[in-house]
N, C-alpha and C positions, 0 to 999 in steps of 0.2 A: 371300329369306331370301340369297340368294346375295350379293344385292344389299348388304345390310347386312353380311354378311360380309366381302366386300372394301372396304367404307366403314372397317369395323372394322380390319383388315388395315393401310391407308395410313396409318390413326393412330396406330396401333402403330409403324411404321416410320418415320414422321414423327420422333417423340418419343423412341423408343428403336431408334436405328439400329442395333444390336447384332443386333436381331429381323432384320432385313435382309439381316445378313452369317452369320446362321445357318442360313437358311432357303435361301439362296443358296450354301451353301460348296461348294467343288470339291471333291473329292477327291483332284487334281493339287496343290493349296494343300497338303497335311497335312504331310510333309515337308520343304518350306522353312518352312512356320512353325513345325514343331517345331527344325529344326536352329537356327532367328531365335531363339527360346524361350530353347533353353541357353544363345544366348550371351548375349542379353537379362540373361537371369538372370545368369548369370556377370558381367556388369559391373555390375550393380545393386547387388552383394551388400556389395562395400567401396567402391563411391561410397557408397550409401545410409548407411553407415557412417560417414564420412568428414563428408557433411554433415549427419547426425546433431550430430557434435560441433563443427560449423560452427553450427548453432542452439543449442546447449548442452543438446540434451536426451539422455537415455540412447541408447547407437549401436545399440541394436537396435531401437528405436524407426525407425530413420532404413530397415528393411527392412521393417518393415508397412506403413511410409508411400508405401513403394514398390509394393508389393503390394497395399493395398486400392486406390489411385491407378489402376492398371492395370485392377483389375477394374471399380472405376465408370466408368473411360472407355470399355473394353472395351462395357459397354451404351448409357450414354450420348453417345458422343463420336460425329463424323460421320468421321474419319478413319480411313481402315484401316492408317494405317504407324505415328503417333504414338504414342509411347512417353512417358505422363506416371509422374511420382514427382519424386523430391529433384533438385535440380538447385539447381548453384553461387549464380547470379545470385539466384532465391528464397529460398536459404538467409544467402545475405548481408543481405538488406533484413530478414528475419523476426529474424536475429540481432543486427542495429542496432535496430530495433523495439523488441526484446522486452530488451535492454539496457540503454535507456533507464527501463523501468518496471518491470519485476522484477530490477532487480540487489539482488545480498546476498538474493535470499527462497529458501526449502527449495525443492529439486527437482520435490516433487510440484505447488507452486501454478505453478514456473517448465512444468512442462509442463501443466497447467491452462489458462495463455496463449497456448502454443504452439497447443493446439490450440483456443483463443479466436481467434485468429489464422484459423486457418485455417475456420473456421467464418464468419467476416466476410468474409474473401476470396470464400469458395461463396455466401455468398449476395447478396452485390453482384453477382456473375457470375450467378448465377441472377436476381435481377430486370432485370439489362441484357437477359439474354435473353428473359425473358415479354416487354420493351417492344422484342425486335428490334432493338437498339440496333449490332447486326451489321453493319448497313450501313456503317460508320465503317469496316470491310475496303477500301470501295470505294478507299479513297485511298488504297490501300498500291497501289503501282502497280507497273510490271514493274522498272521502276530500282530503288524503293525496296525490292522484292524481293529482284532480286541483292544490293544494296549491305549490305542485312540479312545471309541468306546470307553474303558473302564478310565481314563483320563479326563474325557467330558464329561461324565455322570459325575467325576466326583470336583471339578468344576462346577457345576451348575449344583450341585449341595453346597459347596462353600459358598456360592454367591447367595446363599439362603440363609444360612447360619444366623447371622446379626438381626434378621428380620424375622426368624422363629426366639430368638431370648429378648425381643424387645429392641434391641440396640442401633445405632446409627452402623452404617456401614460407611468407613473411608478407605479401606484396602481394598485393592481391583486383583491380586494374585493371589491362589487360593493358597499359599503357606500362608502369606501376611493376614488373611480374612480368618483363618484358625487360629491362630495366633493371638488377632484381637479381640476374638470374641473370649477365650483362656484368660486376656486381661482385662476381660471386662465382666466376668460372671459374678462379681459384687454385684453390679447393676443391673442384673438382669430382670426385667420386670415381668414378676409372675405371674399375674393376668393370661400374659399375651404367652408365654410359654405354656401353660397350662390349655391355653383354646388351641394353640398348632400342633401340640403333642393329641389333644383328642383329636382334630384335624384327620391329621397324619392316623391312627387308630381306625377313624370310620371308613377312611379312603379304602385302607389294606381290608378292611372287613368285606366292605363294598367289591372289592375286587376278585377276594375269595369266594364268597358265598352269594354274590348277585354279580358275577360278573354283566351283563347286558345292562345293566343300569348305568346311567351316566354317572359317575360318583363325581367328577369333580365338580361339572353344572350343579348336581344335588347340594353340594355342601358349599359353592359359592352364592346361592339362594339364598340356603340357608343361614349359612352365618352373615348376609347384608340384613337378613329379617332380625336376626338377632340383635346385631350391632345396633341396627335402628329402634328396635323395641327398647332393650336395654340401657341402652345410650352408652354404648362401652368406651366410644373414643374419649367421654368425659372421667373416666376412670383408666386412661393413659394408655387404651387401646389403638395404634394409630389407624388410619383409614385413610382411603384412597382422598376423598376432598373435593372440595368444588373444581370443575375444570369448565374453562370456556371454550364453546363451540366454535368456531369459525369452516368456512369451507377452503379447499385448498387452490393451492396460487398454480398458475396455470402458466407456463413456458419457459423458453432456455436460460439458465443462468445468464447473467452481463457477469462478466469475467475477463481479464487480458492473459496475453501469454505466459507474463510474470507468474502469475497466479497458477498456470498451470503447469511452469516448469516446478514450481515452490512443491508444490501437491504431486508432483509424479512418483518420488518416492515413497509416500505412502498408499497413492493407489495403486504402485506394483503389488505392494505388501498386502493389500484389502484384497486384492484379486486372489492371488494367493492363496492366504485364508480362506477365502470364501471359498473357493476351489478345492480345494483340502478337507474343510470342515464338510464342506457340501455332499462331494463324490463319496467320501467314506460313510457318511450318514446313509444317503440315498443307497449305497449299495448295503450296508446290516438290512435294509427291510427289504430289500429287490431280492437277496438272496433268501431272505426268511419266507417271502410270498412267492419267491419263484418263479423271476418276472426279471427280465433283461435290463441293466441299464447304461445306457450309451455315455460314456464318459465325455466323450465330445460334446454331445447335444447339453450334457448339464451344464457346461463355460455357456452355450446360448441361451441356454433357460436364466443362467444368473445373468446374463449382459440383459438379455428382455427387462429383467426383474430391476436391476439398476440404472439401466436407460429410464424407464416410464419412470421412476422417481426422479430421475433428473429433471424430467418435463413437468414435473409434479410439485416442484422445492421443498424434496424431502430429501434423503441423505442415504449412504449405502448400505443395505441388506444384505442379507445370507440366510443361508440355512437354520433352524432351527431346532438345537438337538431338544431342548424340553417341549417344544410342542409336538414336534414330529414323534418323540415317543407316546405322549398325552394321545396322538391322532391314533398311533398302534394301537394303544392302551381302547382306546375306545371302537376300536372294528373298523374305523375310516378303510374306505375300499378303493378311493379314486379322489383325483384333484376337484372334483365337485365339493371336495371339503372347504378346501380355498379358498377357491370360488363363493361358495355360499357367507363363508365364513367373511371374507371381504366385503359383500355385501352389507352384514350385520355390524361390522366394524363402520363401514360407510356411513351405515344410519345411524349407529348411536352417536359417531362426532359430530353429526347435522345437528342430533333431536335429541337423544339421552343422557347425554352426560350427568345432567342432574341424581342418575341411579346412582351413580359409581360415589356418592359420598360417602358411603355409610360403609362399604365394602371395606372390611379387615386386609389391610395389606399381605399382615401371616397366612391365611386361607391361600393367598395366590403362592406362597412361599411354599407351604406344604404340600400343594398340589405340585409342582415343581419338584422339589425333596421327592415326592413319592415317585414320580415317573423318573427320575433319574436313578433310585436304588434299581428299581425295575429295569433301566437298560443296562445294569452293572454284568459283566460276565465271568466269572470266578471261577465257574466249572469247566471252561476252554483252557483258562492256561494250565491248569492240574491236568486235564486233558496233554497236552503239549508236553508238559515235563514229564508224561508218561514215555510220549513218544520219542521225542526231540530235545533236550534239555537246552537247547542254546534256544530255541525259536521261542520256548515259554522265557529264557530271560530276554529277549529280544520287545515279547509284548511287557514285561514289566518296566524294561527303560521306558519303553514308550509311551506308558502309564504315566513316568515319573519326568518327564522330559514336558509331555504336554503340561506336566501340574505345575513344577520348576520353574519352564522354561518360555512356556508360552504353548499354543497349539501348534501354530507353522514351524517353529525352531523344535520341536517336540517330535516332530514328523519326520525332520530334515535330519535328524540326529540318527532317528532309527531305521531312516532308507541309507542312509551312508552304513549305517552297524549293519544291516543286510548287504548290501553290497559288498562291506569289506567279508562279511563271512563268506560269501558267495564265489569272493576271491580265490579263500582261503583253503577254501574245498576243491576248486579247481586249479592250484595250483599242488593239492596236495592231493589230488583226487582217490577214489576208490580203485585199486589195479589187483590183479590175482593171478600165480600161476594153474596154468591147468592141469587137467588131466583127465582119462578115462574110465567108465565106471561101467561095468560087467552087466550088461541086457539091458544098458539104458543110451539110447542116442545121444549124440552130442558130447562136448569139452564142459569141464564141471572145476570148480574153483575148488582144489584140493584141499583150501584150509577148510572147508565147510563141510567137505564130505570125506571119513576116516578111510571109504574105501575104492578112493581113486588110484588110480596106476598111472605113470608116466614112463616114459617110453629113456631109456638111458642112450645120453649123447641129444639128448632135445628136451628145448627149452618151449614151451608154451606160455605165452605172456600176455596177459587183456590189459590195455589201459582206458580205463573208464572215463573218459574224457575227450574234448578236443583239445590238441596242441598246442599249445601258444607261450608265448615267453616267458611267462610266470613260471610254467610246470615244463620245461623241455630239460632247466637242468634235474629237475627232481627225476623222470624219465630214466637218463644216462645211468643217475647214482642208482636207483634201482637194480637196474640193470644189473648192472656191474657188478652190487653188492649179492643178486640173487646164480650170476655164476661162478661168482667166488664161491659161496656155498655150495653149488653143486657138485654132486661123484656119482658117477665120472664128470670131466667136465666137456661139456656140452659140446659138438660140435657144430650144430646151428642154433638159431635163434629164431622163433618165430613169433611174432608180434600179431597179435588178434587187437586188427583196427575195427574193430566192428563196429564201437562206440566211438571211434574218432569221425565225427564230422566237418571236423576244421581243420588248418593248419596254416599256420602263419610262419613265415620268413625263418625268423628266430628260432623254431622247433626244427624246421626243415633242417638248416645248418648244426641245431643239436642231432639231429636223427647223421646227419653227412657223420661227423664226428664220433656219433656211435660207430657206427658200419667201420671204420675207420681202427676204432680201435678194438675190435671185434678180430674184424681181417687179421690185423698185427698179431693174434691170439691165434688165427690158425681157424676164425667163428665166423661162419656164413648168417649177414643178418636175411630174415626173410620176412615181408610183409603179406597178411594172409588179413581178407574179407573185407579188404579198402572197399568202401564207395568210390561211384563214379567222381564227385570233387576234389575227392582224395587224392586219386588217380590222377587226376589231371594237374593236380599240384606235383605231385611227385614227378609227372614227365616235364612240368615247368623247370622246374628249380634242380633239373638233371640228375636227381636219386637214382628214377628208373634206371638211369644207361649206368649209370656206377651201380647200382645195385644187382643189375644185370636182369632182362626181362622175365627168364628164368626162375627169381625168385621174389616177385610178385603175384599171387594167385587169389581165387576171386573166394575159394574157400578155405578155413584153417584143415579141413579132411584132407583138400587136395595136397597142400603142403606135407603134412604128414604122411600121405602114400607115397609123395616121391620120395618123401627123406628113409623110408623105408626099404623100399624098390633101390636107393643108391649104398644101402649100406656101410659099411668104416671105409673111409678113405682116408691119402692123406692129406697135411692142409694144404692151403692155396701159398703160392709162395707172396712174402710180405710186395702191397703195393704204394708205388709211391703217392701223397695226397693230392688232392684234387678241390680243387674249390668250387664254391656253387655258381652257377649261373641263371 
């Protein structure tokens, strides 16, 4: 019975990660989680209103989208820190898709189409999670993670620049936002800018000297009070203003097949962008706090958040880089942050929207910008440059791609470049001529150790990569060049295959060509230290038979010992060419 219970609990923890953090919750986490929840709720309220307006639905729908998304993700999502809800990138993609399908329709139908889009994103993510396509996240290497983080941080900063200067933001991409502010500097609202800079300074000082205090929450309350007492909105400082409260609408979206077909490309794009950005952000904090993030479960968490929004007439949601960064900065420990923040936002949407009226928008912009600055990681790029410059370049290219082309396009370009670099390295891998060192066992690279010695008439060559179509010619050319340079001409070439874990048909044909070329010059090709799969491939292609069983050895030492026993010998007679079979 205990085994059945234990097995059942493991299944629950696997598919419902929320049960795991609830069961293992520590009392020490409660205070930072509650403070973080208050701050996240304070951030989400105006952001949700703004992103709902971008999508084109009623403002209060943005609050419920955030509340419902956070609860669903708290139950099914694998990250302890990721905050799910309305986000600028997803809102912009959704607005573009809905604008082409629902232009001029009545608000109720528009809301149904927005909910349908959320449902489609959820279903696509669910199917991807069930079929465990989360392995795609393995192509997101450390340079890509660093580049994405820096790019996302700059996008967050760019989205708040106009607000900091008291300007209207019309551009949606980072370059446009920077240029827009630059062109309109003459229209800067100085009181707004001074207030924003003061908030940034206060946040930095609080973070440095009093890191345990909830700086963003303190500034939200303080600036709201100041704005109300001094009536800053009369001086041109923009505030949130009046928001009409209304309960969420429940039910399935009322749409047809034509709507599904029209929204499918946008749903696929949103599902990809949501997953890529969320799993990258989730991994950053999972690595930082040393816990495992299941990339397949992340798909299920995204699916749950979007499906739940579809049933509450919401719109597509995803992981928020800015709110997640603030959550981590506030010391949030678990998804209790999301659950409590969801309750606070829902209560606010139902009863407390009048309190938002005098909150300066620049306060939220400053909070988001400070969180984004601390999210950036320039030191890691410098460290990559010292270790391997091509990976530092890859990180910078990822950052530029995310900034200029968008999150998904930037990540895809970075993955393509990383795969190109991998193929380049596999096509021209490291190799070495090996020799012996006095009083040191094994065989060593003659280029790295000046005291190595080689045996006259013997060339021991190591190839440090799987043999496949892209490097088959490179292997032959390297051996040809080494044989031509050797003095005296080798009688045997021993190929150390210890690093060769695979061999395809093209490479097998290349080995046969090399064997024939060497044989015509009276040189014997010997293969040593081949693993079992490689020996099996040699047998199936007929190479073992043509090499001769006596020329395939388990170790380099055994092959060299045989060479020394045999001593000088006459070259073998030329043989007719043989085809692989």
